[in-house]
C-alpha positions as CSV (number, residue, x, y, z in Angstrom):
1,M,-7.4,-8.9,-20.4
2,K,-7.7,-6.4,-17.6
3,Q,-10.0,-8.8,-15.6
4,F,-7.5,-11.6,-16.1
5,V,-4.7,-9.5,-14.8
6,L,-6.7,-8.3,-11.8
7,K,-7.7,-11.8,-10.9
8,F,-4.3,-13.6,-11.3
9,A,-1.5,-11.1,-10.8
10,P,0.3,-11.2,-7.5
11,Q,-0.9,-8.6,-5.0
12,F,2.5,-6.8,-4.9
13,I,2.4,-6.3,-8.7
14,L,-1.1,-4.9,-8.4
15,E,-0.1,-2.5,-5.6
16,F,3.0,-1.4,-7.5
17,G,0.8,-0.7,-10.6
18,K,-1.6,1.4,-8.5
19,K,1.3,3.4,-7.0
20,L,2.7,4.2,-10.5
21,K,-0.8,5.3,-11.7
22,K,-1.3,7.5,-8.6
23,N,2.1,9.2,-9.0
24,Y,1.4,9.9,-12.7
25,R,-2.0,11.4,-11.9
26,R,-0.5,13.6,-9.2
27,K,2.0,15.0,-11.7
28,Q,-0.9,15.7,-14.1
29,L,-2.9,17.5,-11.4
30,S,0.1,19.5,-10.4
31,K,0.6,20.7,-14.0
32,Q,-3.1,21.7,-14.2
33,Q,-2.8,23.7,-10.9
34,Q,0.3,25.5,-12.1
35,S,-1.2,26.4,-15.4
36,N,-4.5,27.6,-13.8
37,S,-6.4,24.9,-15.7
38,W,-8.9,24.4,-12.9
39,V,-12.3,22.8,-12.6
40,T,-14.6,25.3,-11.0
41,K,-17.8,24.9,-9.0
42,Q,-19.9,26.3,-11.8
43,K,-18.3,23.9,-14.2
44,L,-19.3,21.0,-11.9
45,I,-22.9,22.3,-11.5
46,N,-23.2,22.6,-15.3
47,D,-21.9,19.1,-15.8
48,L,-24.1,17.6,-13.1
49,K,-27.2,19.2,-14.7
50,K,-26.2,17.9,-18.1
51,I,-25.8,14.3,-17.0
52,G,-29.3,14.5,-15.4
53,V,-29.0,15.5,-11.7
54,K,-32.1,17.7,-10.8
55,K,-33.5,19.7,-8.0
56,G,-35.2,17.4,-5.4
57,D,-33.2,14.4,-6.3
58,S,-31.8,11.9,-3.8
59,V,-28.3,11.1,-5.1
60,L,-25.8,8.5,-3.8
61,V,-22.4,9.5,-5.0
62,H,-19.4,7.2,-5.6
63,S,-16.5,9.6,-6.2
64,S,-12.9,9.9,-7.2
65,L,-11.6,13.5,-6.7
66,S,-8.4,12.9,-8.7
67,K,-10.3,11.8,-11.8
68,M,-12.1,15.1,-12.0
69,G,-9.0,17.2,-12.7
70,F,-7.7,19.9,-10.4
71,V,-10.8,21.1,-8.7
72,E,-10.6,24.6,-7.3
73,G,-11.3,24.2,-3.6
74,G,-11.1,20.4,-3.7
75,A,-13.7,18.2,-1.9
76,E,-15.5,21.1,-0.4
77,T,-16.2,22.5,-3.9
78,V,-17.5,19.1,-5.1
79,I,-19.9,18.8,-2.2
80,D,-21.1,22.3,-2.5
81,A,-21.8,21.8,-6.2
82,L,-23.7,18.6,-5.6
83,L,-25.8,20.2,-2.8
84,E,-26.6,23.3,-4.9
85,T,-27.7,21.0,-7.8
86,V,-30.1,18.9,-5.8
87,G,-31.4,21.9,-3.9
88,K,-33.0,22.2,-0.5
89,N,-35.6,19.5,-1.2
90,G,-32.9,17.0,-2.4
91,T,-30.7,14.7,-0.4
92,L,-27.0,13.9,-1.0
93,L,-25.6,10.6,0.1
94,F,-22.1,9.1,0.2
95,P,-20.9,5.6,1.2
96,T,-18.6,5.9,4.2
97,F,-17.3,2.3,4.6
98,S,-14.7,1.7,7.3
99,A,-12.7,-1.0,5.7
100,K,-9.8,-0.4,3.2
101,G,-10.0,-3.9,1.9
102,R,-12.3,-6.8,2.5
103,N,-14.9,-6.5,5.2
104,K,-14.2,-9.9,6.6
105,T,-10.5,-9.2,7.1
106,Y,-11.4,-5.8,8.6
107,L,-13.8,-7.2,11.2
108,E,-11.5,-10.1,12.1
109,E,-8.9,-7.5,13.0
110,Y,-11.1,-4.7,14.3
111,P,-14.7,-5.7,15.4
112,F,-15.6,-2.2,16.5
113,F,-17.5,0.8,15.0
114,D,-17.9,4.3,16.3
115,I,-20.5,6.3,14.4
116,K,-18.8,9.6,15.2
117,K,-15.1,8.6,15.0
118,S,-14.7,5.7,12.5
119,P,-13.3,7.3,9.4
120,S,-14.5,6.7,5.9
121,Q,-12.1,4.8,3.6
122,M,-14.1,5.6,0.4
123,G,-12.0,8.6,-0.6
124,I,-11.3,12.2,0.4
125,I,-14.7,13.6,-0.6
126,T,-16.6,11.1,1.6
127,E,-14.4,11.8,4.6
128,Y,-14.9,15.5,4.2
129,F,-18.6,15.0,3.9
130,R,-18.8,12.7,7.0
131,K,-17.2,15.5,9.1
132,S,-19.5,18.2,7.7
133,D,-22.3,19.8,9.7
134,N,-25.9,18.4,9.7
135,V,-24.8,15.1,8.2
136,Y,-26.5,11.9,9.4
137,R,-24.7,8.5,9.3
138,S,-26.3,5.1,9.2
139,F,-25.3,3.0,12.2
140,H,-23.7,0.0,10.4
141,P,-20.2,-1.4,11.0
142,T,-19.1,-2.1,7.5
143,D,-21.5,-0.4,5.0
144,S,-22.4,2.9,6.6
145,V,-23.8,5.7,4.5
146,C,-23.8,9.5,5.3
147,A,-26.6,11.7,4.1
148,K,-27.5,15.4,4.2
149,G,-30.7,17.0,3.1
150,K,-34.4,16.6,3.3
151,L,-34.5,12.8,3.6
152,A,-31.2,12.3,5.3
153,E,-32.6,10.9,8.6
154,Y,-35.0,8.6,6.7
155,Y,-32.2,7.0,4.7
156,T,-30.0,6.4,7.7
157,N,-32.3,5.6,10.6
158,S,-32.8,1.8,10.2
159,H,-29.5,0.3,9.2
160,F,-28.5,-0.9,12.7
161,G,-29.3,-4.5,13.6
162,Q,-29.6,-5.7,10.0
163,L,-27.9,-9.1,9.5
164,T,-27.2,-8.2,5.9
165,P,-26.3,-4.7,4.7
166,Y,-28.4,-4.3,1.6
167,N,-31.9,-5.3,2.6
168,E,-35.1,-3.2,2.6
169,N,-34.0,-1.4,5.8
170,S,-30.7,-0.2,4.3
171,P,-30.0,3.2,2.7
172,F,-29.3,1.4,-0.6
173,R,-32.8,-0.2,-0.9
174,K,-34.5,2.9,0.5
175,L,-32.8,4.8,-2.4
176,C,-34.6,2.4,-4.8
177,K,-37.9,2.9,-3.0
178,M,-37.6,6.7,-3.3
179,K,-36.7,6.5,-7.0
180,G,-33.2,8.0,-6.2
181,K,-30.1,8.1,-8.4
182,I,-26.6,6.8,-8.2
183,L,-23.8,9.0,-9.5
184,M,-20.6,7.2,-10.5
185,L,-18.3,10.3,-10.4
186,G,-15.1,9.1,-12.0
187,T,-15.7,5.6,-10.8
188,T,-16.7,2.3,-12.5
189,L,-19.3,-0.4,-11.7
190,N,-16.4,-2.7,-10.9
191,G,-14.8,-0.3,-8.5
192,A,-17.7,1.1,-6.6
193,C,-21.3,0.4,-7.5
194,T,-22.5,-1.0,-4.1
195,N,-26.2,-0.9,-5.1
196,L,-25.5,-4.0,-7.3
197,H,-25.7,-5.9,-4.0
198,T,-29.4,-4.9,-3.5
199,L,-30.2,-7.9,-5.8
200,E,-28.7,-10.3,-3.3
201,D,-30.9,-9.2,-0.5
202,A,-34.0,-8.7,-2.6
203,V,-34.4,-12.3,-3.9
204,D,-33.6,-15.8,-2.6
205,F,-30.1,-15.5,-4.1
206,K,-28.7,-18.9,-5.1
207,Y,-25.0,-18.1,-4.8
208,P,-23.0,-18.1,-1.6
209,V,-22.1,-14.4,-1.6
210,Y,-22.2,-14.1,2.2
211,D,-19.6,-15.7,4.4
212,A,-20.9,-18.3,6.8
213,K,-19.5,-16.5,9.8
214,V,-21.7,-14.1,11.7
215,F,-19.7,-11.3,13.3
216,E,-20.5,-9.6,16.6
217,V,-19.4,-6.0,16.5
218,E,-19.1,-3.5,19.4
219,M,-20.9,-0.4,18.3
220,T,-20.7,3.1,19.8
221,D,-23.6,5.4,19.1
222,E,-23.9,9.2,18.9
223,K,-24.2,9.5,22.7
224,G,-21.3,7.1,23.4
225,N,-23.5,4.2,24.3
226,K,-22.0,0.7,23.7
227,L,-24.2,-1.8,21.8
228,V,-23.5,-5.1,20.1
229,M,-24.6,-5.9,16.5
230,Q,-24.5,-9.1,14.5
231,T,-23.7,-8.8,10.8
232,K,-22.7,-10.9,7.9
233,V,-20.0,-9.9,5.3
234,H,-19.4,-10.9,1.8
235,N,-17.5,-14.1,1.1
236,P,-14.0,-13.0,-0.2
237,Q,-13.6,-16.1,-2.4
238,F,-16.9,-15.6,-4.2
239,S,-16.4,-11.8,-4.3
240,A,-13.3,-12.5,-6.5
241,K,-15.7,-13.7,-9.2
242,R,-17.4,-10.3,-9.7
243,N,-17.4,-8.7,-13.1
244,C,-19.6,-5.7,-12.6
245,D,-18.6,-3.7,-15.6
246,A,-19.8,-6.6,-17.9
247,L,-23.4,-5.6,-16.8
248,K,-23.0,-2.1,-18.2
249,P,-24.2,-2.9,-21.8
250,M,-27.4,-4.5,-20.3
251,F,-28.0,-1.4,-18.2
252,E,-27.5,0.9,-21.2
253,R,-29.9,-1.1,-23.3
254,E,-32.5,-1.0,-20.6
255,G,-32.2,2.7,-20.0
256,V,-30.9,2.3,-16.5
257,L,-27.9,4.6,-16.9
258,S,-26.6,7.6,-18.8
259,N,-23.0,8.5,-19.5
260,G,-21.3,11.9,-19.3
261,M,-18.3,13.9,-18.2
262,I,-18.1,15.8,-14.9
263,G,-15.0,17.9,-14.9
264,E,-12.5,15.5,-16.5
265,A,-14.1,12.4,-15.0
266,K,-16.0,9.8,-17.1
267,S,-19.2,9.5,-15.1
268,M,-22.5,7.6,-15.0
269,L,-25.9,8.5,-13.6
270,I,-28.0,5.5,-12.6
271,D,-31.7,5.1,-11.9
272,A,-31.4,3.0,-8.6
273,N,-34.9,1.5,-8.7
274,K,-34.8,0.7,-12.4
275,M,-31.4,-1.0,-12.0
276,L,-32.8,-3.2,-9.2
277,E,-35.9,-4.1,-11.4
278,V,-33.7,-4.9,-14.4
279,M,-31.4,-7.0,-12.2
280,I,-34.3,-9.0,-10.7
281,K,-35.9,-9.6,-14.1
282,N,-32.6,-10.8,-15.7
283,Y,-31.7,-12.9,-12.6
284,Y,-34.9,-14.9,-12.8
285,E,-35.1,-15.1,-16.6
286,K,-31.4,-15.6,-17.5
287,G,-29.4,-16.1,-14.3
288,I,-27.5,-12.9,-14.9
289,T,-25.7,-11.4,-11.9
290,M,-22.4,-9.6,-11.4
291,Y,-20.9,-13.0,-10.7
292,T,-22.4,-14.5,-13.8
293,P,-22.8,-11.6,-16.3
294,L,-23.4,-14.0,-19.2
295,G,-26.1,-15.9,-17.4
296,S,-26.1,-19.2,-15.6
C-alpha cells in the first residue's frame, strides 16, 4: 500500500504528509530534550558495537539524526561516536550529494560543482561532516562522498571523470573491494542505500537506468581551478520503478545485513561486497534487481 501511495499520490499530497511527519517528530524530540531523555555518545558507541561496527572498519553511513532521538550534542556527537568506534585505523564515509531531488533536474538547472562550497543535501550530519577538518571529498558533481580516516584519500581520489558514478573507480565500488560496511542509521533501503547502484555498473545491465543525455558540468577543484566533466544521471522515469525495500528479505537470507537499534533509530549494517555479490548472482540467475525485485 505504501509503495502504491508513493507512486501515484500527487506531489503536493506527499509534501504535505512529509511536513506533518516532521512537525510531529520535532515535538517528540522537544519533549525528550525537556525531560532530559537524551541519547549520549556512550549510548551510540555501545549500540554501534552491538550492531557490528568494529575497529578498523570502513563504514559508509546513511543517516537520519531525527530518527535517533534527542542526541546530546547533535551531529557532532554522532560523528565522534562513529570515529571512536572505527578507531584510528578505520575510515568513516558519508554521501554528500548536491541535489535535493532528481540529479537530472538538478544538473539541468545548475550544471556546476565546487568541491569546497557545494553543500550536501543528505542531512545535517553529512553537512557537518563535510565541513569538518581532515575530510576528503570525491570530485563528482552529483554523487560525491566525503571520507575521514586511514583510507579517506584512497576512497575519494578517482571519482572525477567517470561517466557513471558507481563504477570500479567510485568510492562505492572501492568500499566493496575493501570489504567495507554500509550503516543505514535510521534510514531504509528505499530511502538511501546508494550502493544498490553498484550492480548497474558492475554488469551489462539490461534496463535503461541511465538517462540518454550526457551532461557537461563545470567543476571547481580544491585550488579553485575550473574543469569540465561529463556525466550521466539516472533516468527519472525508470527510477520511479525502484522498490529497494523488497530486496531486504533476500539480503537477510543471504547474511548480507544485520538489524539493530542505534539510539531510537531502526538501523541496518550491510556487508558491501557481499551485497554486490548477492545482487550479481541473483541478477544473472533470476533477473532480480531493485526495479524487478520479484525477478524478470
